LUMTOR-708467 format. One record per residue (C-alpha): x, y, z; residue number from 1. Coordinates in nm, 3 decimals, decimal comma. Layout:
N
pt c1:X | c2:Y | c3:Z | vexpa:NUM
...
//
This chain:
262
pt c1:-0,001 | c2:0,011 | c3:-0,007 | vexpa:1
pt c1:0,097 | c2:0,351 | c3:-0,050 | vexpa:2
pt c1:0,063 | c2:0,601 | c3:0,231 | vexpa:3
pt c1:0,181 | c2:0,971 | c3:0,240 | vexpa:4
pt c1:0,526 | c2:1,050 | c3:0,313 | vexpa:5
pt c1:0,620 | c2:0,703 | c3:0,146 | vexpa:6
pt c1:0,955 | c2:0,739 | c3:-0,032 | vexpa:7
pt c1:0,979 | c2:0,544 | c3:-0,369 | vexpa:8
pt c1:1,332 | c2:0,527 | c3:-0,515 | vexpa:9
pt c1:1,422 | c2:0,471 | c3:-0,875 | vexpa:10
pt c1:1,781 | c2:0,345 | c3:-0,843 | vexpa:11
pt c1:1,857 | c2:0,350 | c3:-1,197 | vexpa:12
pt c1:1,766 | c2:0,724 | c3:-1,243 | vexpa:13
pt c1:1,916 | c2:0,815 | c3:-0,911 | vexpa:14
pt c1:1,565 | c2:0,969 | c3:-0,829 | vexpa:15
pt c1:1,354 | c2:0,966 | c3:-0,498 | vexpa:16
pt c1:1,003 | c2:1,054 | c3:-0,488 | vexpa:17
pt c1:0,781 | c2:1,126 | c3:-0,183 | vexpa:18
pt c1:0,420 | c2:1,061 | c3:-0,184 | vexpa:19
pt c1:0,268 | c2:1,399 | c3:-0,055 | vexpa:20
pt c1:-0,116 | c2:1,348 | c3:-0,126 | vexpa:21
pt c1:-0,360 | c2:1,048 | c3:-0,242 | vexpa:22
pt c1:-0,656 | c2:1,118 | c3:-0,444 | vexpa:23
pt c1:-0,820 | c2:0,783 | c3:-0,464 | vexpa:24
pt c1:-1,121 | c2:0,944 | c3:-0,640 | vexpa:25
pt c1:-0,926 | c2:1,040 | c3:-0,959 | vexpa:26
pt c1:-0,650 | c2:0,750 | c3:-0,908 | vexpa:27
pt c1:-0,367 | c2:0,998 | c3:-0,855 | vexpa:28
pt c1:-0,063 | c2:1,031 | c3:-0,648 | vexpa:29
pt c1:0,074 | c2:1,364 | c3:-0,577 | vexpa:30
pt c1:0,468 | c2:1,309 | c3:-0,557 | vexpa:31
pt c1:0,776 | c2:1,564 | c3:-0,468 | vexpa:32
pt c1:1,121 | c2:1,485 | c3:-0,595 | vexpa:33
pt c1:1,353 | c2:1,485 | c3:-0,313 | vexpa:34
pt c1:1,702 | c2:1,659 | c3:-0,323 | vexpa:35
pt c1:1,612 | c2:1,891 | c3:-0,612 | vexpa:36
pt c1:1,616 | c2:2,277 | c3:-0,468 | vexpa:37
pt c1:1,346 | c2:2,388 | c3:-0,704 | vexpa:38
pt c1:1,107 | c2:2,072 | c3:-0,685 | vexpa:39
pt c1:0,736 | c2:2,110 | c3:-0,689 | vexpa:40
pt c1:0,464 | c2:1,866 | c3:-0,656 | vexpa:41
pt c1:0,326 | c2:1,657 | c3:-0,964 | vexpa:42
pt c1:0,072 | c2:1,434 | c3:-1,026 | vexpa:43
pt c1:0,111 | c2:1,059 | c3:-1,148 | vexpa:44
pt c1:-0,137 | c2:0,759 | c3:-1,194 | vexpa:45
pt c1:-0,152 | c2:0,534 | c3:-0,904 | vexpa:46
pt c1:-0,134 | c2:0,232 | c3:-1,134 | vexpa:47
pt c1:0,201 | c2:0,354 | c3:-1,288 | vexpa:48
pt c1:0,377 | c2:0,399 | c3:-0,954 | vexpa:49
pt c1:0,236 | c2:0,079 | c3:-0,836 | vexpa:50
pt c1:0,351 | c2:-0,103 | c3:-1,159 | vexpa:51
pt c1:0,705 | c2:0,036 | c3:-1,145 | vexpa:52
pt c1:0,710 | c2:-0,106 | c3:-0,784 | vexpa:53
pt c1:0,570 | c2:-0,435 | c3:-0,888 | vexpa:54
pt c1:0,806 | c2:-0,506 | c3:-1,154 | vexpa:55
pt c1:1,095 | c2:-0,377 | c3:-0,967 | vexpa:56
pt c1:1,169 | c2:-0,057 | c3:-1,164 | vexpa:57
pt c1:1,128 | c2:0,123 | c3:-0,840 | vexpa:58
pt c1:1,118 | c2:0,033 | c3:-0,468 | vexpa:59
pt c1:0,962 | c2:0,143 | c3:-0,160 | vexpa:60
pt c1:1,207 | c2:0,266 | c3:0,131 | vexpa:61
pt c1:1,136 | c2:0,175 | c3:0,470 | vexpa:62
pt c1:1,380 | c2:0,436 | c3:0,596 | vexpa:63
pt c1:1,329 | c2:0,789 | c3:0,495 | vexpa:64
pt c1:1,665 | c2:0,954 | c3:0,419 | vexpa:65
pt c1:1,527 | c2:1,289 | c3:0,415 | vexpa:66
pt c1:1,281 | c2:1,322 | c3:0,716 | vexpa:67
pt c1:1,347 | c2:1,586 | c3:0,971 | vexpa:68
pt c1:1,516 | c2:1,473 | c3:1,288 | vexpa:69
pt c1:1,290 | c2:1,482 | c3:1,616 | vexpa:70
pt c1:1,347 | c2:1,791 | c3:1,793 | vexpa:71
pt c1:1,530 | c2:1,797 | c3:2,108 | vexpa:72
pt c1:1,315 | c2:1,856 | c3:2,416 | vexpa:73
pt c1:1,497 | c2:2,209 | c3:2,479 | vexpa:74
pt c1:1,546 | c2:2,443 | c3:2,187 | vexpa:75
pt c1:1,623 | c2:2,827 | c3:2,163 | vexpa:76
pt c1:1,287 | c2:3,029 | c3:2,190 | vexpa:77
pt c1:1,395 | c2:3,178 | c3:1,868 | vexpa:78
pt c1:1,384 | c2:2,867 | c3:1,679 | vexpa:79
pt c1:1,036 | c2:2,777 | c3:1,837 | vexpa:80
pt c1:0,901 | c2:3,095 | c3:1,723 | vexpa:81
pt c1:1,032 | c2:3,061 | c3:1,349 | vexpa:82
pt c1:0,885 | c2:2,706 | c3:1,343 | vexpa:83
pt c1:0,533 | c2:2,833 | c3:1,478 | vexpa:84
pt c1:0,539 | c2:3,113 | c3:1,208 | vexpa:85
pt c1:0,628 | c2:2,872 | c3:0,924 | vexpa:86
pt c1:0,369 | c2:2,631 | c3:1,056 | vexpa:87
pt c1:0,077 | c2:2,876 | c3:1,042 | vexpa:88
pt c1:0,144 | c2:2,959 | c3:0,696 | vexpa:89
pt c1:0,201 | c2:2,616 | c3:0,585 | vexpa:90
pt c1:-0,089 | c2:2,439 | c3:0,758 | vexpa:91
pt c1:-0,315 | c2:2,720 | c3:0,617 | vexpa:92
pt c1:-0,226 | c2:2,601 | c3:0,264 | vexpa:93
pt c1:-0,226 | c2:2,254 | c3:0,350 | vexpa:94
pt c1:-0,593 | c2:2,260 | c3:0,452 | vexpa:95
pt c1:-0,686 | c2:2,347 | c3:0,134 | vexpa:96
pt c1:-0,575 | c2:2,020 | c3:-0,020 | vexpa:97
pt c1:-0,601 | c2:1,889 | c3:-0,283 | vexpa:98
pt c1:-0,636 | c2:2,234 | c3:-0,468 | vexpa:99
pt c1:-0,271 | c2:2,299 | c3:-0,325 | vexpa:100
pt c1:-0,151 | c2:2,042 | c3:-0,579 | vexpa:101
pt c1:-0,288 | c2:2,222 | c3:-0,887 | vexpa:102
pt c1:-0,030 | c2:2,400 | c3:-1,056 | vexpa:103
pt c1:-0,284 | c2:2,657 | c3:-1,190 | vexpa:104
pt c1:-0,434 | c2:2,722 | c3:-0,841 | vexpa:105
pt c1:-0,100 | c2:2,683 | c3:-0,616 | vexpa:106
pt c1:0,061 | c2:3,019 | c3:-0,762 | vexpa:107
pt c1:-0,272 | c2:3,219 | c3:-0,636 | vexpa:108
pt c1:-0,284 | c2:3,041 | c3:-0,333 | vexpa:109
pt c1:0,049 | c2:3,126 | c3:-0,220 | vexpa:110
pt c1:0,028 | c2:3,471 | c3:-0,313 | vexpa:111
pt c1:-0,287 | c2:3,542 | c3:-0,111 | vexpa:112
pt c1:-0,114 | c2:3,336 | c3:0,202 | vexpa:113
pt c1:0,189 | c2:3,554 | c3:0,176 | vexpa:114
pt c1:-0,026 | c2:3,869 | c3:0,183 | vexpa:115
pt c1:-0,249 | c2:3,746 | c3:0,483 | vexpa:116
pt c1:0,055 | c2:3,635 | c3:0,683 | vexpa:117
pt c1:0,285 | c2:3,945 | c3:0,597 | vexpa:118
pt c1:0,565 | c2:3,722 | c3:0,436 | vexpa:119
pt c1:0,705 | c2:3,723 | c3:0,077 | vexpa:120
pt c1:0,593 | c2:3,456 | c3:-0,165 | vexpa:121
pt c1:0,956 | c2:3,315 | c3:-0,164 | vexpa:122
pt c1:0,948 | c2:3,271 | c3:0,206 | vexpa:123
pt c1:0,611 | c2:3,050 | c3:0,167 | vexpa:124
pt c1:0,749 | c2:2,851 | c3:-0,096 | vexpa:125
pt c1:1,065 | c2:2,787 | c3:0,073 | vexpa:126
pt c1:0,848 | c2:2,656 | c3:0,389 | vexpa:127
pt c1:0,643 | c2:2,452 | c3:0,169 | vexpa:128
pt c1:0,939 | c2:2,296 | c3:0,008 | vexpa:129
pt c1:1,106 | c2:2,225 | c3:0,342 | vexpa:130
pt c1:0,776 | c2:2,075 | c3:0,470 | vexpa:131
pt c1:0,735 | c2:1,841 | c3:0,166 | vexpa:132
pt c1:1,103 | c2:1,740 | c3:0,147 | vexpa:133
pt c1:1,130 | c2:1,655 | c3:0,527 | vexpa:134
pt c1:0,831 | c2:1,438 | c3:0,584 | vexpa:135
pt c1:0,536 | c2:1,687 | c3:0,625 | vexpa:136
pt c1:0,578 | c2:1,723 | c3:1,008 | vexpa:137
pt c1:0,598 | c2:2,047 | c3:1,228 | vexpa:138
pt c1:0,967 | c2:1,947 | c3:1,299 | vexpa:139
pt c1:1,052 | c2:1,984 | c3:0,931 | vexpa:140
pt c1:0,995 | c2:2,368 | c3:0,983 | vexpa:141
pt c1:1,242 | c2:2,388 | c3:1,267 | vexpa:142
pt c1:1,575 | c2:2,572 | c3:1,173 | vexpa:143
pt c1:1,872 | c2:2,311 | c3:1,123 | vexpa:144
pt c1:2,043 | c2:2,272 | c3:1,438 | vexpa:145
pt c1:2,334 | c2:2,035 | c3:1,536 | vexpa:146
pt c1:2,470 | c2:1,835 | c3:1,818 | vexpa:147
pt c1:2,122 | c2:1,763 | c3:1,945 | vexpa:148
pt c1:2,267 | c2:1,490 | c3:2,186 | vexpa:149
pt c1:2,250 | c2:1,132 | c3:2,216 | vexpa:150
pt c1:2,031 | c2:1,055 | c3:2,496 | vexpa:151
pt c1:1,901 | c2:0,678 | c3:2,487 | vexpa:152
pt c1:2,145 | c2:0,536 | c3:2,254 | vexpa:153
pt c1:2,066 | c2:0,181 | c3:2,143 | vexpa:154
pt c1:2,355 | c2:-0,056 | c3:2,159 | vexpa:155
pt c1:2,478 | c2:-0,169 | c3:1,809 | vexpa:156
pt c1:2,403 | c2:-0,528 | c3:1,723 | vexpa:157
pt c1:2,697 | c2:-0,739 | c3:1,670 | vexpa:158
pt c1:2,689 | c2:-1,023 | c3:1,376 | vexpa:159
pt c1:2,617 | c2:-1,368 | c3:1,531 | vexpa:160
pt c1:2,540 | c2:-1,248 | c3:1,869 | vexpa:161
pt c1:2,182 | c2:-1,201 | c3:1,974 | vexpa:162
pt c1:2,075 | c2:-0,896 | c3:2,219 | vexpa:163
pt c1:1,842 | c2:-0,939 | c3:2,496 | vexpa:164
pt c1:1,682 | c2:-1,264 | c3:2,649 | vexpa:165
pt c1:1,636 | c2:-1,605 | c3:2,456 | vexpa:166
pt c1:1,295 | c2:-1,675 | c3:2,326 | vexpa:167
pt c1:1,109 | c2:-1,896 | c3:2,553 | vexpa:168
pt c1:0,884 | c2:-2,052 | c3:2,285 | vexpa:169
pt c1:1,138 | c2:-2,123 | c3:2,016 | vexpa:170
pt c1:1,473 | c2:-2,339 | c3:1,971 | vexpa:171
pt c1:1,597 | c2:-2,043 | c3:1,742 | vexpa:172
pt c1:1,768 | c2:-1,755 | c3:1,913 | vexpa:173
pt c1:1,577 | c2:-1,510 | c3:1,701 | vexpa:174
pt c1:1,718 | c2:-1,173 | c3:1,518 | vexpa:175
pt c1:1,846 | c2:-0,875 | c3:1,640 | vexpa:176
pt c1:1,616 | c2:-0,567 | c3:1,598 | vexpa:177
pt c1:1,841 | c2:-0,319 | c3:1,382 | vexpa:178
pt c1:1,741 | c2:0,010 | c3:1,197 | vexpa:179
pt c1:1,604 | c2:-0,180 | c3:0,930 | vexpa:180
pt c1:1,355 | c2:-0,365 | c3:1,148 | vexpa:181
pt c1:1,276 | c2:-0,065 | c3:1,325 | vexpa:182
pt c1:1,190 | c2:0,099 | c3:1,004 | vexpa:183
pt c1:0,949 | c2:-0,227 | c3:0,937 | vexpa:184
pt c1:0,779 | c2:-0,160 | c3:1,269 | vexpa:185
pt c1:0,713 | c2:0,204 | c3:1,191 | vexpa:186
pt c1:0,568 | c2:0,119 | c3:0,864 | vexpa:187
pt c1:0,368 | c2:-0,180 | c3:1,011 | vexpa:188
pt c1:0,220 | c2:0,063 | c3:1,255 | vexpa:189
pt c1:0,150 | c2:0,333 | c3:0,992 | vexpa:190
pt c1:-0,023 | c2:0,078 | c3:0,770 | vexpa:191
pt c1:-0,251 | c2:-0,079 | c3:1,036 | vexpa:192
pt c1:-0,361 | c2:0,279 | c3:1,136 | vexpa:193
pt c1:-0,432 | c2:0,373 | c3:0,792 | vexpa:194
pt c1:-0,635 | c2:0,042 | c3:0,739 | vexpa:195
pt c1:-0,818 | c2:0,118 | c3:1,063 | vexpa:196
pt c1:-0,868 | c2:0,493 | c3:1,096 | vexpa:197
pt c1:-1,013 | c2:0,619 | c3:1,434 | vexpa:198
pt c1:-0,956 | c2:0,278 | c3:1,615 | vexpa:199
pt c1:-0,712 | c2:0,216 | c3:1,885 | vexpa:200
pt c1:-0,371 | c2:0,017 | c3:1,806 | vexpa:201
pt c1:-0,444 | c2:-0,369 | c3:1,821 | vexpa:202
pt c1:-0,077 | c2:-0,470 | c3:1,875 | vexpa:203
pt c1:-0,150 | c2:-0,832 | c3:1,802 | vexpa:204
pt c1:-0,308 | c2:-0,766 | c3:1,484 | vexpa:205
pt c1:-0,083 | c2:-0,509 | c3:1,366 | vexpa:206
pt c1:0,195 | c2:-0,770 | c3:1,454 | vexpa:207
pt c1:0,018 | c2:-1,028 | c3:1,227 | vexpa:208
pt c1:-0,036 | c2:-0,787 | c3:0,976 | vexpa:209
pt c1:0,344 | c2:-0,713 | c3:0,954 | vexpa:210
pt c1:0,443 | c2:-1,072 | c3:0,937 | vexpa:211
pt c1:0,213 | c2:-1,128 | c3:0,649 | vexpa:212
pt c1:0,356 | c2:-0,809 | c3:0,467 | vexpa:213
pt c1:0,725 | c2:-0,831 | c3:0,530 | vexpa:214
pt c1:0,802 | c2:-1,173 | c3:0,672 | vexpa:215
pt c1:0,587 | c2:-1,384 | c3:0,458 | vexpa:216
pt c1:0,802 | c2:-1,719 | c3:0,406 | vexpa:217
pt c1:1,096 | c2:-1,608 | c3:0,637 | vexpa:218
pt c1:1,216 | c2:-1,867 | c3:0,897 | vexpa:219
pt c1:1,154 | c2:-1,775 | c3:1,231 | vexpa:220
pt c1:1,539 | c2:-1,712 | c3:1,313 | vexpa:221
pt c1:1,491 | c2:-1,402 | c3:1,068 | vexpa:222
pt c1:1,154 | c2:-1,290 | c3:1,225 | vexpa:223
pt c1:1,120 | c2:-1,048 | c3:1,535 | vexpa:224
pt c1:0,903 | c2:-1,185 | c3:1,809 | vexpa:225
pt c1:0,583 | c2:-1,024 | c3:1,911 | vexpa:226
pt c1:0,776 | c2:-0,895 | c3:2,250 | vexpa:227
pt c1:1,035 | c2:-0,725 | c3:2,044 | vexpa:228
pt c1:0,756 | c2:-0,558 | c3:1,825 | vexpa:229
pt c1:0,586 | c2:-0,445 | c3:2,151 | vexpa:230
pt c1:0,931 | c2:-0,342 | c3:2,321 | vexpa:231
pt c1:1,033 | c2:-0,120 | c3:2,030 | vexpa:232
pt c1:0,694 | c2:0,038 | c3:1,987 | vexpa:233
pt c1:0,711 | c2:0,158 | c3:2,317 | vexpa:234
pt c1:1,079 | c2:0,255 | c3:2,321 | vexpa:235
pt c1:1,017 | c2:0,441 | c3:2,007 | vexpa:236
pt c1:0,678 | c2:0,577 | c3:2,126 | vexpa:237
pt c1:0,534 | c2:0,476 | c3:1,783 | vexpa:238
pt c1:0,142 | c2:0,485 | c3:1,903 | vexpa:239
pt c1:0,163 | c2:0,824 | c3:2,011 | vexpa:240
pt c1:0,381 | c2:0,936 | c3:1,723 | vexpa:241
pt c1:0,167 | c2:0,780 | c3:1,463 | vexpa:242
pt c1:-0,160 | c2:0,893 | c3:1,623 | vexpa:243
pt c1:-0,027 | c2:1,245 | c3:1,594 | vexpa:244
pt c1:0,089 | c2:1,210 | c3:1,252 | vexpa:245
pt c1:-0,243 | c2:1,070 | c3:1,153 | vexpa:246
pt c1:-0,425 | c2:1,381 | c3:1,310 | vexpa:247
pt c1:-0,236 | c2:1,607 | c3:1,111 | vexpa:248
pt c1:-0,244 | c2:1,431 | c3:0,777 | vexpa:249
pt c1:-0,567 | c2:1,252 | c3:0,774 | vexpa:250
pt c1:-0,501 | c2:1,112 | c3:0,426 | vexpa:251
pt c1:-0,631 | c2:0,790 | c3:0,289 | vexpa:252
pt c1:-0,394 | c2:0,491 | c3:0,183 | vexpa:253
pt c1:-0,384 | c2:0,303 | c3:-0,142 | vexpa:254
pt c1:-0,311 | c2:-0,097 | c3:-0,146 | vexpa:255
pt c1:-0,030 | c2:-0,243 | c3:-0,325 | vexpa:256
pt c1:0,019 | c2:-0,593 | c3:-0,319 | vexpa:257
pt c1:0,292 | c2:-0,765 | c3:-0,123 | vexpa:258
pt c1:0,532 | c2:-0,483 | c3:-0,079 | vexpa:259
pt c1:0,851 | c2:-0,644 | c3:0,054 | vexpa:260
pt c1:1,129 | c2:-0,447 | c3:0,233 | vexpa:261
pt c1:1,401 | c2:-0,329 | c3:0,016 | vexpa:262
//
């Protein structure tokens, strides 16, 4: 399935696309090419992108290389003020989707928004591009900051050495949860929430859906346990983060058969 913020890679062309918005009624995805300073959204038929993923010309990335880092708990007040001003402007335009993604309408909308908020059109476009480039979150609108600390660092996984306690119900030692696996956990929670809008996260059902989508046919030695799934959901605070993202985005999803981790 495609979701808003999915990143699709065309490796042969060196191209990365972010899904910004889905118009299921018209069969369109509005996409944004990443890493291009003057990039703007453009529509593409859902079936075209699904076909490219299905035949291997493109692949869905489970780790977003352009996602904004989570803001540290303490930030300069100036940075918070800059974020708030940009968010007020961007959110007012985002609320007018899908008109915002119509090239002919967007120019007039940006000009009107700039006049309303007392900023230049160039500033509005810069904030929009930053928002689209970095994952459509409020954190995307923070000024760049460095050395944000390393609290809660996770121990690295060593080849052949299983972290944590042994499994009680399986003779196999199981698998270490690395960044790629955590990305699958994030994707699994996002996809479950998209399929069950407004419902509480049922962890066991989300776990079973994840196994079916990402681990079908894998031996148990390569499959994360339900305990690991729950542990990392809590450690990464995924239920809260995904619920917050859903409340901001509120977009539908589109099914694509058997997407596998890249």
